[in-house]
Each structure stands twice: as C-alpha cells, then as structure tokens.
KOLMI-220424 format. One record per residue (C-alpha): x, y, z. Coordinates in Angstrom, 1 decimal, padded with zeros to 4 digits. Layout:
residues N
<<X; Y; Z>>
...
END
This chain:
residues 294
<<-003.5; -004.1; -020.9>>
<<-004.4; -000.7; -019.3>>
<<-007.9; 000.7; -020.1>>
<<-008.6; 003.5; -022.5>>
<<-009.6; 005.6; -019.5>>
<<-006.2; 005.0; -017.9>>
<<-004.3; 005.8; -021.1>>
<<-006.3; 009.1; -021.4>>
<<-004.8; 010.0; -018.0>>
<<-001.4; 009.1; -019.2>>
<<-001.8; 011.3; -022.2>>
<<-002.9; 014.2; -020.0>>
<<000.4; 014.0; -018.1>>
<<002.6; 012.8; -021.0>>
<<004.7; 016.0; -020.8>>
<<005.3; 015.5; -017.1>>
<<003.9; 017.6; -014.3>>
<<006.5; 020.3; -015.0>>
<<006.6; 021.3; -011.3>>
<<010.3; 021.0; -010.8>>
<<011.0; 024.5; -012.2>>
<<008.4; 026.1; -009.8>>
<<008.9; 027.3; -006.3>>
<<007.3; 025.2; -003.5>>
<<004.6; 027.8; -003.1>>
<<003.8; 027.6; -006.8>>
<<003.9; 023.8; -006.7>>
<<001.4; 023.8; -003.9>>
<<-000.9; 026.2; -005.7>>
<<-000.8; 024.0; -008.8>>
<<-001.6; 020.8; -006.8>>
<<-004.4; 022.6; -005.0>>
<<-005.8; 023.7; -008.3>>
<<-005.8; 020.1; -009.4>>
<<-008.2; 019.1; -006.7>>
<<-011.1; 019.7; -009.2>>
<<-009.9; 016.5; -011.0>>
<<-010.7; 014.5; -007.8>>
<<-014.2; 015.7; -006.8>>
<<-015.9; 014.6; -003.6>>
<<-019.0; 012.5; -004.4>>
<<-022.4; 013.9; -003.3>>
<<-022.9; 011.2; -000.7>>
<<-019.7; 011.9; 001.1>>
<<-020.0; 013.8; 004.4>>
<<-017.0; 015.9; 005.5>>
<<-016.6; 017.2; 009.0>>
<<-013.7; 019.2; 010.2>>
<<-012.0; 018.3; 013.5>>
<<-008.9; 018.9; 015.6>>
<<-006.8; 015.8; 016.1>>
<<-004.7; 016.8; 019.1>>
<<-003.6; 020.0; 017.3>>
<<-003.5; 018.6; 013.8>>
<<-006.3; 019.9; 011.6>>
<<-008.2; 017.1; 010.0>>
<<-011.4; 016.0; 008.2>>
<<-013.7; 013.2; 009.1>>
<<-014.8; 011.5; 005.9>>
<<-017.8; 009.2; 005.8>>
<<-020.8; 007.9; 003.8>>
<<-024.2; 006.7; 005.0>>
<<-023.1; 003.1; 005.7>>
<<-019.7; 003.9; 007.2>>
<<-019.1; 002.0; 010.4>>
<<-018.0; 004.7; 013.0>>
<<-015.8; 002.1; 014.7>>
<<-013.9; 001.1; 011.6>>
<<-011.4; 003.9; 011.2>>
<<-008.8; 004.6; 008.5>>
<<-006.1; 007.2; 009.3>>
<<-005.2; 008.3; 005.8>>
<<-002.1; 010.3; 005.0>>
<<-002.1; 012.2; 001.8>>
<<000.8; 012.2; -000.8>>
<<002.7; 015.1; -002.2>>
<<006.4; 014.5; -001.6>>
<<006.2; 015.8; 002.0>>
<<005.9; 019.3; 000.7>>
<<002.6; 019.4; -001.2>>
<<-000.9; 018.1; -000.9>>
<<-003.6; 018.6; 001.7>>
<<-007.1; 017.4; 002.8>>
<<-008.4; 019.4; -000.1>>
<<-006.5; 017.4; -002.8>>
<<-007.4; 014.0; -001.2>>
<<-011.0; 014.2; 000.0>>
<<-012.3; 012.6; -003.1>>
<<-010.0; 009.6; -002.8>>
<<-010.8; 009.3; 001.0>>
<<-014.5; 009.3; 000.3>>
<<-014.2; 006.5; -002.2>>
<<-012.1; 004.5; 000.3>>
<<-014.7; 005.2; 003.0>>
<<-017.4; 003.8; 000.8>>
<<-015.5; 000.7; -000.3>>
<<-014.4; -000.2; 003.2>>
<<-017.6; 001.0; 004.9>>
<<-015.3; 002.9; 007.2>>
<<-014.8; 006.4; 008.6>>
<<-011.6; 008.1; 007.4>>
<<-009.6; 010.6; 009.3>>
<<-007.7; 012.8; 006.8>>
<<-005.2; 015.1; 008.5>>
<<-003.2; 018.1; 007.3>>
<<000.2; 017.1; 008.7>>
<<002.9; 019.7; 008.6>>
<<004.9; 020.0; 005.4>>
<<008.5; 020.7; 004.4>>
<<010.5; 022.8; 004.0>>
<<009.0; 024.9; 006.8>>
<<008.6; 021.7; 008.9>>
<<011.2; 019.1; 007.9>>
<<011.5; 015.6; 009.2>>
<<010.4; 014.4; 011.7>>
<<007.4; 016.8; 011.8>>
<<005.2; 014.7; 009.5>>
<<005.8; 011.6; 011.6>>
<<005.1; 013.4; 014.8>>
<<001.8; 014.7; 013.5>>
<<000.7; 011.3; 012.1>>
<<001.6; 009.6; 015.4>>
<<-000.2; 012.4; 017.3>>
<<-003.3; 011.7; 015.2>>
<<-003.1; 008.0; 015.9>>
<<-002.8; 008.6; 019.7>>
<<-005.7; 011.0; 019.6>>
<<-007.8; 008.4; 018.0>>
<<-006.9; 005.8; 020.6>>
<<-007.5; 008.4; 023.4>>
<<-011.0; 009.0; 021.9>>
<<-011.8; 005.3; 022.4>>
<<-011.3; 003.9; 019.0>>
<<-010.0; 000.3; 019.1>>
<<-006.6; -000.2; 017.4>>
<<-007.8; -003.7; 016.3>>
<<-010.4; -002.0; 014.0>>
<<-008.2; 000.8; 012.7>>
<<-006.0; 001.1; 009.6>>
<<-003.0; 003.3; 008.7>>
<<-003.0; 004.2; 005.0>>
<<-001.6; 006.6; 002.5>>
<<-000.3; 007.2; -001.0>>
<<003.2; 008.1; -002.3>>
<<004.9; 010.1; 000.4>>
<<001.8; 009.5; 002.5>>
<<002.3; 005.8; 002.0>>
<<005.9; 006.0; 003.1>>
<<004.7; 008.2; 006.1>>
<<002.1; 005.5; 007.0>>
<<004.9; 002.8; 007.1>>
<<007.2; 005.2; 009.0>>
<<004.5; 005.9; 011.5>>
<<004.0; 002.2; 012.1>>
<<007.7; 001.9; 012.8>>
<<007.6; 005.0; 015.1>>
<<004.6; 003.7; 017.0>>
<<006.2; 000.2; 017.4>>
<<009.4; 001.7; 018.7>>
<<007.4; 003.8; 021.3>>
<<005.4; 000.8; 022.4>>
<<002.1; 002.0; 021.2>>
<<-000.7; -000.4; 020.1>>
<<-000.6; -000.9; 016.4>>
<<-003.5; -000.8; 013.9>>
<<-005.0; -004.0; 012.5>>
<<-003.4; -003.4; 009.1>>
<<-001.8; -001.0; 006.7>>
<<-002.7; 000.0; 003.2>>
<<-000.3; 001.9; 001.0>>
<<-000.4; 003.1; -002.6>>
<<003.0; 003.4; -004.4>>
<<004.7; 004.2; -001.1>>
<<008.0; 006.2; -001.1>>
<<010.1; 004.1; 001.2>>
<<013.7; 005.2; 000.1>>
<<014.2; 008.9; 000.1>>
<<017.6; 008.5; -001.6>>
<<016.1; 006.8; -004.6>>
<<018.5; 003.9; -004.8>>
<<016.1; 001.3; -006.3>>
<<016.6; -000.1; -009.8>>
<<013.4; 001.6; -011.1>>
<<014.6; 005.0; -009.8>>
<<017.6; 005.0; -012.2>>
<<017.0; 007.6; -014.9>>
<<015.4; 006.0; -017.9>>
<<014.6; 002.7; -016.2>>
<<010.8; 003.3; -016.5>>
<<008.7; 005.6; -018.5>>
<<007.0; 007.4; -015.5>>
<<004.9; 010.4; -016.7>>
<<004.4; 011.8; -013.2>>
<<007.7; 011.5; -011.3>>
<<011.4; 012.0; -012.1>>
<<014.4; 010.6; -010.2>>
<<015.8; 014.1; -009.9>>
<<012.6; 015.4; -008.5>>
<<012.4; 012.7; -005.9>>
<<015.9; 013.2; -004.8>>
<<015.4; 016.9; -004.5>>
<<012.2; 016.4; -002.4>>
<<014.0; 013.9; -000.2>>
<<016.7; 016.5; 000.5>>
<<014.0; 019.1; 001.2>>
<<012.3; 016.9; 003.8>>
<<015.1; 015.0; 005.5>>
<<018.5; 016.1; 004.1>>
<<020.4; 014.9; 007.2>>
<<018.3; 011.8; 007.8>>
<<017.7; 010.2; 004.4>>
<<018.2; 006.7; 005.8>>
<<016.5; 007.2; 009.2>>
<<013.8; 004.5; 009.3>>
<<011.2; 007.0; 010.2>>
<<012.0; 008.9; 007.0>>
<<012.9; 006.0; 004.7>>
<<011.0; 003.0; 006.2>>
<<012.9; 000.6; 003.9>>
<<015.8; 000.8; 006.4>>
<<013.7; 000.0; 009.5>>
<<013.3; -003.1; 011.6>>
<<010.0; -004.4; 010.1>>
<<009.4; -007.3; 012.4>>
<<006.1; -007.1; 014.2>>
<<004.3; -004.8; 011.7>>
<<000.7; -005.7; 011.0>>
<<-000.5; -007.2; 007.7>>
<<000.0; -004.9; 004.7>>
<<-001.7; -004.3; 001.4>>
<<000.6; -002.6; -001.1>>
<<-000.5; -001.5; -004.6>>
<<002.0; -000.2; -007.2>>
<<002.2; 000.0; -011.0>>
<<005.0; -001.1; -013.3>>
<<005.2; 002.3; -014.9>>
<<006.5; 003.9; -011.7>>
<<009.9; 005.1; -010.5>>
<<008.7; 004.0; -007.0>>
<<008.0; 000.4; -008.1>>
<<011.2; -000.9; -006.5>>
<<010.4; 001.1; -003.3>>
<<007.4; -001.3; -003.0>>
<<009.0; -004.5; -004.1>>
<<012.1; -004.1; -001.9>>
<<010.0; -003.1; 001.1>>
<<007.6; -006.1; 000.6>>
<<010.5; -008.5; 000.3>>
<<012.1; -007.2; 003.5>>
<<008.8; -007.2; 005.4>>
<<008.1; -010.8; 004.3>>
<<011.6; -011.8; 005.4>>
<<010.7; -010.3; 008.8>>
<<007.5; -012.3; 009.1>>
<<005.0; -009.6; 008.1>>
<<002.1; -010.8; 006.0>>
<<002.2; -008.7; 002.8>>
<<-000.2; -008.6; -000.1>>
<<001.7; -006.9; -002.9>>
<<-000.4; -006.0; -006.0>>
<<001.7; -005.0; -009.0>>
<<-000.4; -003.7; -011.8>>
<<001.0; -003.9; -015.3>>
<<001.4; -000.6; -017.2>>
<<-000.3; 001.6; -014.5>>
<<001.0; 004.9; -013.3>>
<<001.8; 006.5; -009.9>>
<<-001.3; 006.5; -007.6>>
<<-003.8; 005.7; -010.4>>
<<-006.3; 005.0; -007.6>>
<<-006.9; 008.8; -007.4>>
<<-008.7; 008.9; -010.7>>
<<-012.4; 008.0; -010.1>>
<<-014.0; 006.3; -013.1>>
<<-010.9; 004.7; -014.3>>
<<-011.7; 001.0; -014.2>>
<<-008.3; 000.0; -012.7>>
<<-008.8; 002.6; -010.0>>
<<-012.3; 001.4; -009.1>>
<<-011.1; -002.2; -008.9>>
<<-008.1; -001.3; -006.8>>
<<-010.3; 000.7; -004.3>>
<<-012.7; -002.2; -004.2>>
<<-009.9; -004.6; -003.2>>
<<-008.9; -002.2; -000.5>>
<<-012.4; -002.2; 000.9>>
<<-012.5; -006.0; 000.9>>
<<-009.1; -006.2; 002.6>>
<<-010.0; -003.7; 005.3>>
<<-013.4; -005.3; 006.1>>
<<-011.8; -008.8; 006.3>>
<<-009.2; -007.7; 008.8>>
<<-011.4; -005.2; 010.6>>
<<-014.9; -006.9; 010.7>>
END
C-alpha cells in the first residue's frame, strides 16, 4: 500500500496538472516554477559545461566516482523540462550510485521537433566518449519522455555502430508516442498527472510525421543487442503499458531487463525526495548501477 507521503503527493495533483489549456510557453513556465518542489541538496555540486554544443550540468557529490558517469535525460513530453527542474533528482541519483551525472538541456519541440532531441543526446554521449570516459562504466538514463529518449538514443547509437553504455535506467519511459497501449485508453487507470489526450497531443508536437519511427517510439525498434535495463513504473500510470510492452519485447530479443512495477504509484514518483517509495527506488538504482559499473 502506498505511503502516507506518496498519497499526499497524489492529493496535491488530484485535479490534474491542468497544463493542456496553456500554451507551450506557459506550460514551460509552470514546470520551471515547480522546480522548488525538487530542491538540490546542500552536498550536491553543480558545474556547467558544454557537451559538444549542448549546454549541460555536471552533478556530483563528495564520493562520486568521476569515472562512473550517468548521462541523464530529463522528462517533460519533449517540450518541457530542463536542467533546472531535474537537478534535485540527478543529485540523489549521483549520491545513490556514487556516480557523476551529466544532465543536458537537449533541444525541445515544437521549435526543434524530432529528431533534434535524439541528435543532442547522441552528441552528448559521443562527447563523453571523446573526453575519455569508458562506455563500460557509463549509463544512459531518463524519466518519462527522457526515459523514452534514453531508449531511443540507445537504438540510434547501436544503428550508428557506436559503443553502447554498460546499462540503461529508465523511469516510466514513454516508448509509444501514439499511445496505443491498454493503460493509455481513457479511463483505464486513474492517473493524476497525465491524460491520453495530452500524451497524443505532445506526440504530435514532437514527431507528427514519425510517430512509429524507432528513434521516436523505441517500442518499434530492433531491441536486440541493447545493454541490461532497469525499468521502474507504477500501476497508476497511463504509461504502464509502455514499460511492460517494451520490457516483453526486449526480453524476447535477449536483452536482460529488470522491470519493477510498483503497486499504486504515480508517474515518476522518484522525483519526490522524502517519499519512502522514491528513496527506495533511487537506492535500487544506485545498487544496479554500481553492480554493473564497478
């Protein structure tokens, strides 16, 4: 049963985010204003950098291993979100995994539609490799659209013949921009954060002519050869079936997948520091990363 702290978050969003009626600029402003809900801990060090033309932050704590690197791609339906909204989460991941996190500001739709985000994520990866970081000690990670972007970037890197990271970690990834999964049917789940109509609208905004391109909707990709994956998703999510279907297809392709389905939890609950389920989930991420990237 979800914790009291989790249910307080649910109550906070019980009326929905109410962003659909706003312009993209207004939605972005609202999401940026929400960053105060996800503060950066005092022990987290943030340093700005330029990752081959993509502005990014290095996120670390005192015991971060500089050679264990997580390229983390923020969520926000490909049109919202930034380093600012996700520094708090990146810092908690850095601490749990004793890693250094690169958190880029990839280009957003509608000004920069598909494949701009994939190009930027791949460029960051290649910059890291060119800087001497070992792919075998690196991770591609992300949440929601950023989780889908992490999986899409893995497919793009594989197709280009690039070395792949040791593993991937995704929270509630958006793997099907068309929203054809059973939990994306209106009324299928009581999701306080997302709506099927909102997802479909954002899918059109990002990749209207490429909704089933595997670098936009990784569910439709050839998943053979991908590295081990940790996927976390809650049962109170429209995107639950985006995770379950992707995990099934990946396993059928021979990819080791650890799929954690959390009963009653909402979309990207990991964002909320102090919520017991969030702290446990991030702790498991840390253990997974350190086991694969010793």
